[in-house]
N, C-alpha and C positions, 0 to 999 in steps of 0.2 A: 869264203866261208861266213864272214860277218854279214855280207849282203844277203845271203840265203837266210840266215837267222832273222835279219831285219824284215825281210819280206814275209817270212813265216809268222812273226809276231804281229805285223800289220794286218795280215789277212785274218789271223785269229781275232784281233780286236774288232775288225770290221764285221765279221760274221757273228761274233758274240753280241755286239750291240744291236744288230738286226733281230736276233733271236729274243733278246730281252725287251725289245720295243713292243712285242706282242703282249707282254705281261702275263699275269696269271688270273685275269679277270674271270670271275665266276658268273656264269649265266644262270645259276640256280636261284639267285635273288629275284624276288618278284617286285615289280614296280608298284609304288604306292598309288593306289587308285582311290581317290578321295570321293566321298558321296557328292552327287550333284543335287543341289537344292534349288528349286525353281517354282514358278507360278504362284508368287506371293499375292495373296488376296487378303485385305484390300491393297491396292498397289502403293508403292513407295510414295511417301509424302501426302497420303490421303488424310482427310479430316474425318474422324470417326468419334463415336460416342463411347463412354465407358461401358464395359460389359458387352462390347461388340465381338462378333465372331471373326476369327482369322483362319487362314489355311495356307498350306503350301505342299509341294510335292517333293519327295525324296526319291532318288534313283534306286533301282534294285540292288546296287552295290552297298547300300546303307544297312547297318545292323539296327533293326527297329528298336531294340532294347537299349540302344545307345543314342537316342535322340532326346535332347533336353532343350526346352524353350524357357527363356527368362526375360523379364522386363524390370528395369530399375532394381536389379539384384533380387528379384522375387522369381522363384521357379513357378512356372504356370502349368497347370494340369492340361495334358493333351490326350487326344484320341488318335490312334494310328490304325489305319485300315490298309491291308494289302490290296493293290490293284494290279492291273496288267502292266502298267508303266512304273511300278515301284511301290511307294507307300504314300497315301494321302494322310496328311497330318492336319488336325483341326483343334481349335481351342477358343477360349474366350479371353478378351482383355480383362484384367482385373478392374473391378468397379471402383476401387480406391484411387485409381489413376485418372486424373482429369486436369485440363488446363495446361498441358505440357506436351512437348515432343517426347515420344518414347520410342526407343529402339527395341525391336523384337529380335532378341539374340537367339541364334540357333547354334547349338553344338551337336554335332553328329559324328559318329565314327563308322568307317567302312567295314565291310566284312573281313578285310585284311588289316584291321586296326589302324587305318590311316584316318587322322582326325580332319574335320572341316568345321570352320566357323563362318557363319553367314548371318544375314538378317536384313531388315529394312526399317525405315523410320516412319512413324505415324504421328499425327497430331491429334490428341484426345481433347475434345471440347464437349461441354454439356449442352 
C-alpha cells in the first residue's frame, strides 16, 4: 500500500512541475519598439561652423511630437516633416557655440512610448 502511495505522489509531483514549467506568460504585452534614428548630417566628427544646418531621419514608429534635440543643455528648435520613410528632422546649430566639440543629443519616443536616446558629435569652429 505504501508503495502505491509513493508512486502516486511521485507521479503527481512530476506532472505538476511539467505543467508549472509553462508558466502563465501573457502574450498580450507588446514589445518595446524604439524609434530608429539615422542619416545624421553632417556626419559624426565633422568640422562645422556655428549656425550650420543639421538633419537626421526618424523612423515611422517615432511620435513626432516627442522628438527633442539639445546641445550643451540648450534645446534647439527643429522642423519635422513627414516623409515616406518616417520623419525628416532639420535644425540649426546655435550661433553661440563655437570652438568646441558639441554632441547633438536626440531624445525621441516611439508611438508605443518606448524612449530612445541617440546623437552624434560635431566640432564647431569659426
